[in-house]
N, CA, C and O atoms as a Maestro MAE file, in Angstrom:
{
 s_m_m2io_version
 :::
 2.0.0
}

f_m_ct {
 s_m_title
 :::
 protein
 m_atom[264] {
  # First column is atom index #
  i_m_mmod_type
  r_m_x_coord
  r_m_y_coord
  r_m_z_coord
  i_m_residue_number
  s_m_chain_name
  s_m_pdb_residue_name
  s_m_pdb_atom_name
  i_m_atomic_number
  :::
  1 25 1.986 -26.867 19.571 1 A "UNK " " N  " 7
  2 3 2.114 -25.581 18.904 1 A "UNK " " CA " 6
  3 2 2.581 -25.800 17.464 1 A "UNK " " C  " 6
  4 15 3.320 -26.742 17.176 1 A "UNK " " O  " 8
  5 25 2.154 -24.946 16.594 2 A "UNK " " N  " 7
  6 3 2.484 -25.043 15.180 2 A "UNK " " CA " 6
  7 2 3.982 -24.852 14.948 2 A "UNK " " C  " 6
  8 15 4.639 -24.094 15.662 2 A "UNK " " O  " 8
  9 25 4.515 -25.549 13.942 3 A "UNK " " N  " 7
  10 3 5.917 -25.404 13.567 3 A "UNK " " CA " 6
  11 2 6.184 -24.015 12.981 3 A "UNK " " C  " 6
  12 15 7.314 -23.528 13.016 3 A "UNK " " O  " 8
  13 25 5.144 -23.386 12.448 4 A "UNK " " N  " 7
  14 3 5.253 -22.033 11.889 4 A "UNK " " CA " 6
  15 2 4.242 -21.137 12.612 4 A "UNK " " C  " 6
  16 15 3.140 -20.906 12.113 4 A "UNK " " O  " 8
  17 25 4.626 -20.637 13.787 5 A "UNK " " N  " 7
  18 3 3.663 -19.918 14.629 5 A "UNK " " CA " 6
  19 2 3.338 -18.480 14.221 5 A "UNK " " C  " 6
  20 15 2.433 -17.874 14.796 5 A "UNK " " O  " 8
  21 25 4.053 -17.923 13.243 6 A "UNK " " N  " 7
  22 3 3.818 -16.535 12.845 6 A "UNK " " CA " 6
  23 2 3.018 -16.499 11.548 6 A "UNK " " C  " 6
  24 15 3.543 -16.783 10.471 6 A "UNK " " O  " 8
  25 25 1.740 -16.145 11.667 7 A "UNK " " N  " 7
  26 3 0.865 -16.050 10.484 7 A "UNK " " CA " 6
  27 2 0.676 -14.592 10.116 7 A "UNK " " C  " 6
  28 15 0.359 -13.755 10.961 7 A "UNK " " O  " 8
  29 25 0.876 -14.303 8.835 8 A "UNK " " N  " 7
  30 3 0.763 -12.941 8.330 8 A "UNK " " CA " 6
  31 2 -0.277 -12.854 7.222 8 A "UNK " " C  " 6
  32 15 -0.415 -13.761 6.402 8 A "UNK " " O  " 8
  33 25 -1.001 -11.747 7.218 9 A "UNK " " N  " 7
  34 3 -1.844 -11.370 6.086 9 A "UNK " " CA " 6
  35 2 -0.988 -10.406 5.276 9 A "UNK " " C  " 6
  36 15 -0.556 -9.372 5.786 9 A "UNK " " O  " 8
  37 25 -0.742 -10.749 4.004 10 A "UNK " " N  " 7
  38 3 0.158 -9.958 3.169 10 A "UNK " " CA " 6
  39 2 -0.588 -9.442 1.948 10 A "UNK " " C  " 6
  40 15 -1.207 -10.216 1.217 10 A "UNK " " O  " 8
  41 25 -0.527 -8.133 1.729 11 A "UNK " " N  " 7
  42 3 -1.089 -7.508 0.533 11 A "UNK " " CA " 6
  43 2 0.051 -7.255 -0.440 11 A "UNK " " C  " 6
  44 15 1.148 -6.860 -0.046 11 A "UNK " " O  " 8
  45 25 -0.231 -7.490 -1.730 12 A "UNK " " N  " 7
  46 3 0.825 -7.308 -2.719 12 A "UNK " " CA " 6
  47 2 0.284 -6.798 -4.041 12 A "UNK " " C  " 6
  48 15 -0.913 -6.872 -4.319 12 A "UNK " " O  " 8
  49 25 1.198 -6.277 -4.847 13 A "UNK " " N  " 7
  50 3 0.907 -5.787 -6.188 13 A "UNK " " CA " 6
  51 2 1.627 -6.699 -7.174 13 A "UNK " " C  " 6
  52 15 2.736 -7.164 -6.910 13 A "UNK " " O  " 8
  53 25 0.982 -6.950 -8.317 14 A "UNK " " N  " 7
  54 3 1.613 -7.660 -9.427 14 A "UNK " " CA " 6
  55 2 1.191 -6.970 -10.709 14 A "UNK " " C  " 6
  56 15 0.274 -6.149 -10.673 14 A "UNK " " O  " 8
  57 25 1.819 -7.265 -11.851 15 A "UNK " " N  " 7
  58 3 1.538 -6.515 -13.081 15 A "UNK " " CA " 6
  59 2 0.067 -6.478 -13.505 15 A "UNK " " C  " 6
  60 15 -0.334 -5.563 -14.225 15 A "UNK " " O  " 8
  61 25 -0.740 -7.444 -13.079 16 A "UNK " " N  " 7
  62 3 -2.151 -7.482 -13.462 16 A "UNK " " CA " 6
  63 2 -3.089 -6.918 -12.400 16 A "UNK " " C  " 6
  64 15 -4.305 -6.910 -12.593 16 A "UNK " " O  " 8
  65 25 -2.539 -6.447 -11.280 17 A "UNK " " N  " 7
  66 3 -3.410 -5.903 -10.244 17 A "UNK " " CA " 6
  67 2 -2.871 -6.131 -8.840 17 A "UNK " " C  " 6
  68 15 -1.665 -6.072 -8.600 17 A "UNK " " O  " 8
  69 25 -3.787 -6.390 -7.924 18 A "UNK " " N  " 7
  70 3 -3.453 -6.536 -6.516 18 A "UNK " " CA " 6
  71 2 -3.909 -7.900 -6.024 18 A "UNK " " C  " 6
  72 15 -4.754 -8.544 -6.645 18 A "UNK " " O  " 8
  73 25 -3.342 -8.334 -4.905 19 A "UNK " " N  " 7
  74 3 -3.750 -9.597 -4.307 19 A "UNK " " CA " 6
  75 2 -3.388 -9.620 -2.840 19 A "UNK " " C  " 6
  76 15 -2.771 -8.692 -2.317 19 A "UNK " " O  " 8
  77 25 -3.785 -10.699 -2.183 20 A "UNK " " N  " 7
  78 3 -3.405 -10.896 -0.786 20 A "UNK " " CA " 6
  79 2 -3.282 -12.387 -0.522 20 A "UNK " " C  " 6
  80 15 -3.815 -13.213 -1.262 20 A "UNK " " O  " 8
  81 25 -2.570 -12.715 0.548 21 A "UNK " " N  " 7
  82 3 -2.310 -14.106 0.888 21 A "UNK " " CA " 6
  83 2 -2.055 -14.203 2.388 21 A "UNK " " C  " 6
  84 15 -1.598 -13.246 3.013 21 A "UNK " " O  " 8
  85 25 -2.347 -15.339 2.946 22 A "UNK " " N  " 7
  86 3 -2.075 -15.670 4.341 22 A "UNK " " CA " 6
  87 2 -0.867 -16.607 4.322 22 A "UNK " " C  " 6
  88 15 -0.927 -17.680 3.720 22 A "UNK " " O  " 8
  89 25 0.234 -16.208 4.978 23 A "UNK " " N  " 7
  90 3 1.459 -17.012 4.984 23 A "UNK " " CA " 6
  91 2 1.888 -17.271 6.419 23 A "UNK " " C  " 6
  92 15 1.871 -16.366 7.253 23 A "UNK " " O  " 8
  93 25 2.277 -18.519 6.706 24 A "UNK " " N  " 7
  94 3 2.805 -18.894 8.016 24 A "UNK " " CA " 6
  95 2 4.324 -19.000 7.934 24 A "UNK " " C  " 6
  96 15 4.869 -19.574 6.991 24 A "UNK " " O  " 8
  97 25 5.000 -18.437 8.936 25 A "UNK " " N  " 7
  98 3 6.462 -18.420 8.968 25 A "UNK " " CA " 6
  99 2 6.976 -18.954 10.296 25 A "UNK " " C  " 6
  100 15 6.264 -18.935 11.301 25 A "UNK " " O  " 8
  101 25 8.216 -19.430 10.295 26 A "UNK " " N  " 7
  102 3 8.839 -19.937 11.518 26 A "UNK " " CA " 6
  103 2 9.278 -18.818 12.453 26 A "UNK " " C  " 6
  104 15 9.364 -19.012 13.666 26 A "UNK " " O  " 8
  105 25 9.561 -17.627 11.877 27 A "UNK " " N  " 7
  106 3 10.011 -16.503 12.694 27 A "UNK " " CA " 6
  107 2 9.372 -15.218 12.176 27 A "UNK " " C  " 6
  108 15 8.887 -15.182 11.046 27 A "UNK " " O  " 8
  109 25 9.367 -14.172 12.987 28 A "UNK " " N  " 7
  110 3 8.730 -12.927 12.546 28 A "UNK " " CA " 6
  111 2 9.517 -12.252 11.422 28 A "UNK " " C  " 6
  112 15 10.723 -12.457 11.281 28 A "UNK " " O  " 8
  113 25 8.817 -11.450 10.632 29 A "UNK " " N  " 7
  114 3 9.451 -10.653 9.584 29 A "UNK " " CA " 6
  115 2 10.204 -9.515 10.264 29 A "UNK " " C  " 6
  116 15 9.629 -8.753 11.042 29 A "UNK " " O  " 8
  117 25 11.508 -9.408 9.957 30 A "UNK " " N  " 7
  118 3 12.328 -8.399 10.629 30 A "UNK " " CA " 6
  119 2 13.122 -7.500 9.699 30 A "UNK " " C  " 6
  120 15 13.669 -6.492 10.146 30 A "UNK " " O  " 8
  121 25 13.201 -7.844 8.395 31 A "UNK " " N  " 7
  122 3 14.006 -6.996 7.515 31 A "UNK " " CA " 6
  123 2 13.559 -7.134 6.060 31 A "UNK " " C  " 6
  124 15 12.712 -7.963 5.726 31 A "UNK " " O  " 8
  125 25 14.145 -6.307 5.213 32 A "UNK " " N  " 7
  126 3 13.735 -6.262 3.802 32 A "UNK " " CA " 6
  127 2 14.145 -7.511 3.029 32 A "UNK " " C  " 6
  128 15 13.501 -7.856 2.038 32 A "UNK " " O  " 8
  129 25 15.193 -8.186 3.458 33 A "UNK " " N  " 7
  130 3 15.591 -9.430 2.787 33 A "UNK " " CA " 6
  131 2 14.490 -10.470 2.943 33 A "UNK " " C  " 6
  132 15 14.191 -11.206 2.003 33 A "UNK " " O  " 8
  133 25 13.891 -10.534 4.115 34 A "UNK " " N  " 7
  134 3 12.789 -11.479 4.341 34 A "UNK " " CA " 6
  135 2 11.581 -11.126 3.474 34 A "UNK " " C  " 6
  136 15 10.886 -12.021 2.993 34 A "UNK " " O  " 8
  137 25 11.325 -9.837 3.270 35 A "UNK " " N  " 7
  138 3 10.235 -9.405 2.388 35 A "UNK " " CA " 6
  139 2 10.513 -9.881 0.964 35 A "UNK " " C  " 6
  140 15 9.606 -10.366 0.287 35 A "UNK " " O  " 8
  141 25 11.753 -9.750 0.505 36 A "UNK " " N  " 7
  142 3 12.107 -10.212 -0.838 36 A "UNK " " CA " 6
  143 2 11.893 -11.725 -0.977 36 A "UNK " " C  " 6
  144 15 11.424 -12.191 -2.015 36 A "UNK " " O  " 8
  145 25 12.233 -12.483 0.057 37 A "UNK " " N  " 7
  146 3 12.005 -13.931 0.026 37 A "UNK " " CA " 6
  147 2 10.509 -14.255 -0.018 37 A "UNK " " C  " 6
  148 15 10.085 -15.196 -0.689 37 A "UNK " " O  " 8
  149 25 9.725 -13.467 0.702 38 A "UNK " " N  " 7
  150 3 8.268 -13.644 0.680 38 A "UNK " " CA " 6
  151 2 7.731 -13.327 -0.715 38 A "UNK " " C  " 6
  152 15 6.856 -14.037 -1.211 38 A "UNK " " O  " 8
  153 25 8.236 -12.281 -1.349 39 A "UNK " " N  " 7
  154 3 7.810 -11.950 -2.720 39 A "UNK " " CA " 6
  155 2 8.107 -13.104 -3.670 39 A "UNK " " C  " 6
  156 15 7.292 -13.421 -4.536 39 A "UNK " " O  " 8
  157 25 9.266 -13.731 -3.513 40 A "UNK " " N  " 7
  158 3 9.613 -14.890 -4.343 40 A "UNK " " CA " 6
  159 2 8.664 -16.059 -4.073 40 A "UNK " " C  " 6
  160 15 8.247 -16.753 -5.000 40 A "UNK " " O  " 8
  161 25 8.331 -16.270 -2.812 41 A "UNK " " N  " 7
  162 3 7.423 -17.361 -2.447 41 A "UNK " " CA " 6
  163 2 6.022 -17.110 -3.002 41 A "UNK " " C  " 6
  164 15 5.376 -18.037 -3.490 41 A "UNK " " O  " 8
  165 25 5.552 -15.878 -2.932 42 A "UNK " " N  " 7
  166 3 4.244 -15.538 -3.500 42 A "UNK " " CA " 6
  167 2 4.256 -15.787 -5.004 42 A "UNK " " C  " 6
  168 15 3.291 -16.319 -5.553 42 A "UNK " " O  " 8
  169 25 5.338 -15.407 -5.670 43 A "UNK " " N  " 7
  170 3 5.456 -15.656 -7.117 43 A "UNK " " CA " 6
  171 2 5.343 -17.146 -7.417 43 A "UNK " " C  " 6
  172 15 4.672 -17.553 -8.365 43 A "UNK " " O  " 8
  173 25 6.007 -17.948 -6.597 44 A "UNK " " N  " 7
  174 3 5.972 -19.403 -6.787 44 A "UNK " " CA " 6
  175 2 4.568 -19.969 -6.545 44 A "UNK " " C  " 6
  176 15 4.075 -20.786 -7.323 44 A "UNK " " O  " 8
  177 25 3.937 -19.526 -5.459 45 A "UNK " " N  " 7
  178 3 2.611 -20.046 -5.092 45 A "UNK " " CA " 6
  179 2 1.533 -19.597 -6.079 45 A "UNK " " C  " 6
  180 15 0.733 -20.406 -6.548 45 A "UNK " " O  " 8
  181 25 1.522 -18.309 -6.385 46 A "UNK " " N  " 7
  182 3 0.450 -17.725 -7.188 46 A "UNK " " CA " 6
  183 2 0.716 -17.741 -8.689 46 A "UNK " " C  " 6
  184 15 -0.216 -17.602 -9.480 46 A "UNK " " O  " 8
  185 25 1.982 -17.910 -9.094 47 A "UNK " " N  " 7
  186 3 2.304 -17.924 -10.511 47 A "UNK " " CA " 6
  187 2 2.416 -16.547 -11.140 47 A "UNK " " C  " 6
  188 15 2.393 -16.421 -12.364 47 A "UNK " " O  " 8
  189 25 2.537 -15.512 -10.318 48 A "UNK " " N  " 7
  190 3 2.709 -14.155 -10.815 48 A "UNK " " CA " 6
  191 2 4.191 -13.810 -10.854 48 A "UNK " " C  " 6
  192 15 4.990 -14.393 -10.122 48 A "UNK " " O  " 8
  193 25 4.553 -12.858 -11.713 49 A "UNK " " N  " 7
  194 3 5.917 -12.348 -11.712 49 A "UNK " " CA " 6
  195 2 5.900 -10.928 -11.161 49 A "UNK " " C  " 6
  196 15 4.846 -10.299 -11.072 49 A "UNK " " O  " 8
  197 25 7.053 -10.440 -10.799 50 A "UNK " " N  " 7
  198 3 7.204 -9.053 -10.333 50 A "UNK " " CA " 6
  199 2 6.259 -8.702 -9.186 50 A "UNK " " C  " 6
  200 15 5.515 -7.725 -9.265 50 A "UNK " " O  " 8
  201 25 6.291 -9.495 -8.131 51 A "UNK " " N  " 7
  202 3 5.486 -9.234 -6.935 51 A "UNK " " CA " 6
  203 2 6.131 -8.135 -6.105 51 A "UNK " " C  " 6
  204 15 7.348 -8.117 -5.926 51 A "UNK " " O  " 8
  205 25 5.311 -7.216 -5.599 52 A "UNK " " N  " 7
  206 3 5.768 -6.198 -4.663 52 A "UNK " " CA " 6
  207 2 4.855 -6.228 -3.446 52 A "UNK " " C  " 6
  208 15 3.656 -5.974 -3.562 52 A "UNK " " O  " 8
  209 25 5.415 -6.537 -2.280 53 A "UNK " " N  " 7
  210 3 4.629 -6.518 -1.049 53 A "UNK " " CA " 6
  211 2 4.316 -5.067 -0.717 53 A "UNK " " C  " 6
  212 15 5.208 -4.221 -0.672 53 A "UNK " " O  " 8
  213 25 3.039 -4.792 -0.485 54 A "UNK " " N  " 7
  214 3 2.582 -3.447 -0.138 54 A "UNK " " CA " 6
  215 2 2.509 -3.287 1.381 54 A "UNK " " C  " 6
  216 15 2.904 -2.261 1.933 54 A "UNK " " O  " 8
  217 25 1.994 -4.331 2.043 55 A "UNK " " N  " 7
  218 3 1.784 -4.262 3.484 55 A "UNK " " CA " 6
  219 2 1.686 -5.673 4.037 55 A "UNK " " C  " 6
  220 15 1.345 -6.611 3.315 55 A "UNK " " O  " 8
  221 25 1.988 -5.819 5.328 56 A "UNK " " N  " 7
  222 3 1.786 -7.100 6.000 56 A "UNK " " CA " 6
  223 2 1.361 -6.847 7.431 56 A "UNK " " C  " 6
  224 15 1.712 -5.833 8.035 56 A "UNK " " O  " 8
  225 25 0.593 -7.797 7.962 57 A "UNK " " N  " 7
  226 3 0.056 -7.671 9.317 57 A "UNK " " CA " 6
  227 2 0.104 -9.033 9.983 57 A "UNK " " C  " 6
  228 15 -0.414 -10.015 9.450 57 A "UNK " " O  " 8
  229 25 0.726 -9.087 11.146 58 A "UNK " " N  " 7
  230 3 0.771 -10.309 11.924 58 A "UNK " " CA " 6
  231 2 -0.590 -10.532 12.566 58 A "UNK " " C  " 6
  232 15 -1.139 -9.634 13.205 58 A "UNK " " O  " 8
  233 25 -1.131 -11.735 12.394 59 A "UNK " " N  " 7
  234 3 -2.392 -12.063 13.058 59 A "UNK " " CA " 6
  235 2 -2.154 -12.097 14.561 59 A "UNK " " C  " 6
  236 15 -1.064 -12.461 15.002 59 A "UNK " " O  " 8
  237 25 -3.155 -11.725 15.359 60 A "UNK " " N  " 7
  238 3 -3.059 -11.817 16.807 60 A "UNK " " CA " 6
  239 2 -2.847 -13.263 17.211 60 A "UNK " " C  " 6
  240 15 -3.303 -14.175 16.520 60 A "UNK " " O  " 8
  241 25 -2.163 -13.482 18.320 61 A "UNK " " N  " 7
  242 3 -1.920 -14.842 18.784 61 A "UNK " " CA " 6
  243 2 -3.218 -15.623 18.961 61 A "UNK " " C  " 6
  244 15 -3.258 -16.824 18.691 61 A "UNK " " O  " 8
  245 25 -4.275 -14.959 19.409 62 A "UNK " " N  " 7
  246 3 -5.554 -15.651 19.591 62 A "UNK " " CA " 6
  247 2 -6.091 -16.160 18.260 62 A "UNK " " C  " 6
  248 15 -6.748 -17.200 18.215 62 A "UNK " " O  " 8
  249 25 -5.815 -15.432 17.164 63 A "UNK " " N  " 7
  250 3 -6.262 -15.856 15.848 63 A "UNK " " CA " 6
  251 2 -5.386 -16.989 15.331 63 A "UNK " " C  " 6
  252 15 -5.876 -17.867 14.621 63 A "UNK " " O  " 8
  253 25 -4.092 -16.988 15.675 64 A "UNK " " N  " 7
  254 3 -3.169 -18.017 15.212 64 A "UNK " " CA " 6
  255 2 -3.520 -19.353 15.842 64 A "UNK " " C  " 6
  256 15 -3.467 -20.381 15.167 64 A "UNK " " O  " 8
  257 25 -3.877 -19.362 17.117 65 A "UNK " " N  " 7
  258 3 -4.173 -20.604 17.805 65 A "UNK " " CA " 6
  259 2 -5.543 -21.150 17.465 65 A "UNK " " C  " 6
  260 15 -5.803 -22.330 17.700 65 A "UNK " " O  " 8
  261 25 -6.426 -20.334 16.923 66 A "UNK " " N  " 7
  262 3 -7.799 -20.762 16.608 66 A "UNK " " CA " 6
  263 2 -7.825 -21.754 15.461 66 A "UNK " " C  " 6
  264 15 -8.897 -22.215 15.068 66 A "UNK " " O  " 8
  :::
 }
 m_bond[263] {
  # First column is bond index #
  i_m_from
  i_m_to
  i_m_order
  :::
  1 1 2 1
  2 2 3 1
  3 3 4 2
  4 3 5 1
  5 5 6 1
  6 6 7 1
  7 7 8 2
  8 7 9 1
  9 9 10 1
  10 10 11 1
  11 11 12 2
  12 11 13 1
  13 13 14 1
  14 14 15 1
  15 15 16 2
  16 15 17 1
  17 17 18 1
  18 18 19 1
  19 19 20 2
  20 19 21 1
  21 21 22 1
  22 22 23 1
  23 23 24 2
  24 23 25 1
  25 25 26 1
  26 26 27 1
  27 27 28 2
  28 27 29 1
  29 29 30 1
  30 30 31 1
  31 31 32 2
  32 31 33 1
  33 33 34 1
  34 34 35 1
  35 35 36 2
  36 35 37 1
  37 37 38 1
  38 38 39 1
  39 39 40 2
  40 39 41 1
  41 41 42 1
  42 42 43 1
  43 43 44 2
  44 43 45 1
  45 45 46 1
  46 46 47 1
  47 47 48 2
  48 47 49 1
  49 49 50 1
  50 50 51 1
  51 51 52 2
  52 51 53 1
  53 53 54 1
  54 54 55 1
  55 55 56 2
  56 55 57 1
  57 57 58 1
  58 58 59 1
  59 59 60 2
  60 59 61 1
  61 61 62 1
  62 62 63 1
  63 63 64 2
  64 63 65 1
  65 65 66 1
  66 66 67 1
  67 67 68 2
  68 67 69 1
  69 69 70 1
  70 70 71 1
  71 71 72 2
  72 71 73 1
  73 73 74 1
  74 74 75 1
  75 75 76 2
  76 75 77 1
  77 77 78 1
  78 78 79 1
  79 79 80 2
  80 79 81 1
  81 81 82 1
  82 82 83 1
  83 83 84 2
  84 83 85 1
  85 85 86 1
  86 86 87 1
  87 87 88 2
  88 87 89 1
  89 89 90 1
  90 90 91 1
  91 91 92 2
  92 91 93 1
  93 93 94 1
  94 94 95 1
  95 95 96 2
  96 95 97 1
  97 97 98 1
  98 98 99 1
  99 99 100 2
  100 99 101 1
  101 101 102 1
  102 102 103 1
  103 103 104 2
  104 103 105 1
  105 105 106 1
  106 106 107 1
  107 107 108 2
  108 107 109 1
  109 109 110 1
  110 110 111 1
  111 111 112 2
  112 111 113 1
  113 113 114 1
  114 114 115 1
  115 115 116 2
  116 115 117 1
  117 117 118 1
  118 118 119 1
  119 119 120 2
  120 119 121 1
  121 121 122 1
  122 122 123 1
  123 123 124 2
  124 123 125 1
  125 125 126 1
  126 126 127 1
  127 127 128 2
  128 127 129 1
  129 129 130 1
  130 130 131 1
  131 131 132 2
  132 131 133 1
  133 133 134 1
  134 134 135 1
  135 135 136 2
  136 135 137 1
  137 137 138 1
  138 138 139 1
  139 139 140 2
  140 139 141 1
  141 141 142 1
  142 142 143 1
  143 143 144 2
  144 143 145 1
  145 145 146 1
  146 146 147 1
  147 147 148 2
  148 147 149 1
  149 149 150 1
  150 150 151 1
  151 151 152 2
  152 151 153 1
  153 153 154 1
  154 154 155 1
  155 155 156 2
  156 155 157 1
  157 157 158 1
  158 158 159 1
  159 159 160 2
  160 159 161 1
  161 161 162 1
  162 162 163 1
  163 163 164 2
  164 163 165 1
  165 165 166 1
  166 166 167 1
  167 167 168 2
  168 167 169 1
  169 169 170 1
  170 170 171 1
  171 171 172 2
  172 171 173 1
  173 173 174 1
  174 174 175 1
  175 175 176 2
  176 175 177 1
  177 177 178 1
  178 178 179 1
  179 179 180 2
  180 179 181 1
  181 181 182 1
  182 182 183 1
  183 183 184 2
  184 183 185 1
  185 185 186 1
  186 186 187 1
  187 187 188 2
  188 187 189 1
  189 189 190 1
  190 190 191 1
  191 191 192 2
  192 191 193 1
  193 193 194 1
  194 194 195 1
  195 195 196 2
  196 195 197 1
  197 197 198 1
  198 198 199 1
  199 199 200 2
  200 199 201 1
  201 201 202 1
  202 202 203 1
  203 203 204 2
  204 203 205 1
  205 205 206 1
  206 206 207 1
  207 207 208 2
  208 207 209 1
  209 209 210 1
  210 210 211 1
  211 211 212 2
  212 211 213 1
  213 213 214 1
  214 214 215 1
  215 215 216 2
  216 215 217 1
  217 217 218 1
  218 218 219 1
  219 219 220 2
  220 219 221 1
  221 221 222 1
  222 222 223 1
  223 223 224 2
  224 223 225 1
  225 225 226 1
  226 226 227 1
  227 227 228 2
  228 227 229 1
  229 229 230 1
  230 230 231 1
  231 231 232 2
  232 231 233 1
  233 233 234 1
  234 234 235 1
  235 235 236 2
  236 235 237 1
  237 237 238 1
  238 238 239 1
  239 239 240 2
  240 239 241 1
  241 241 242 1
  242 242 243 1
  243 243 244 2
  244 243 245 1
  245 245 246 1
  246 246 247 1
  247 247 248 2
  248 247 249 1
  249 249 250 1
  250 250 251 1
  251 251 252 2
  252 251 253 1
  253 253 254 1
  254 254 255 1
  255 255 256 2
  256 255 257 1
  257 257 258 1
  258 258 259 1
  259 259 260 2
  260 259 261 1
  261 261 262 1
  262 262 263 1
  263 263 264 2
  :::
 }
}
C-alpha cells in the first residue's frame, strides 16, 4: 500500500487565474489548517503566490489503487 494513501483532486485560485492539482497525503484533510498547508505546498510546487483552495475531492479508493 502507498505511504500516502489519500489522493485528492484540488482546485485553486491564484492571482493569474485558476488551476488544479492531484496531491497525495498521509492522512485525510480534516480542518482549515491542513488546507492552509496545502495552499503553501501548491505555491511551492507551482511557483504561484496567494493560492486559495476552492474545492477538493478525495479520489475513490478504487482510483487510488489503480
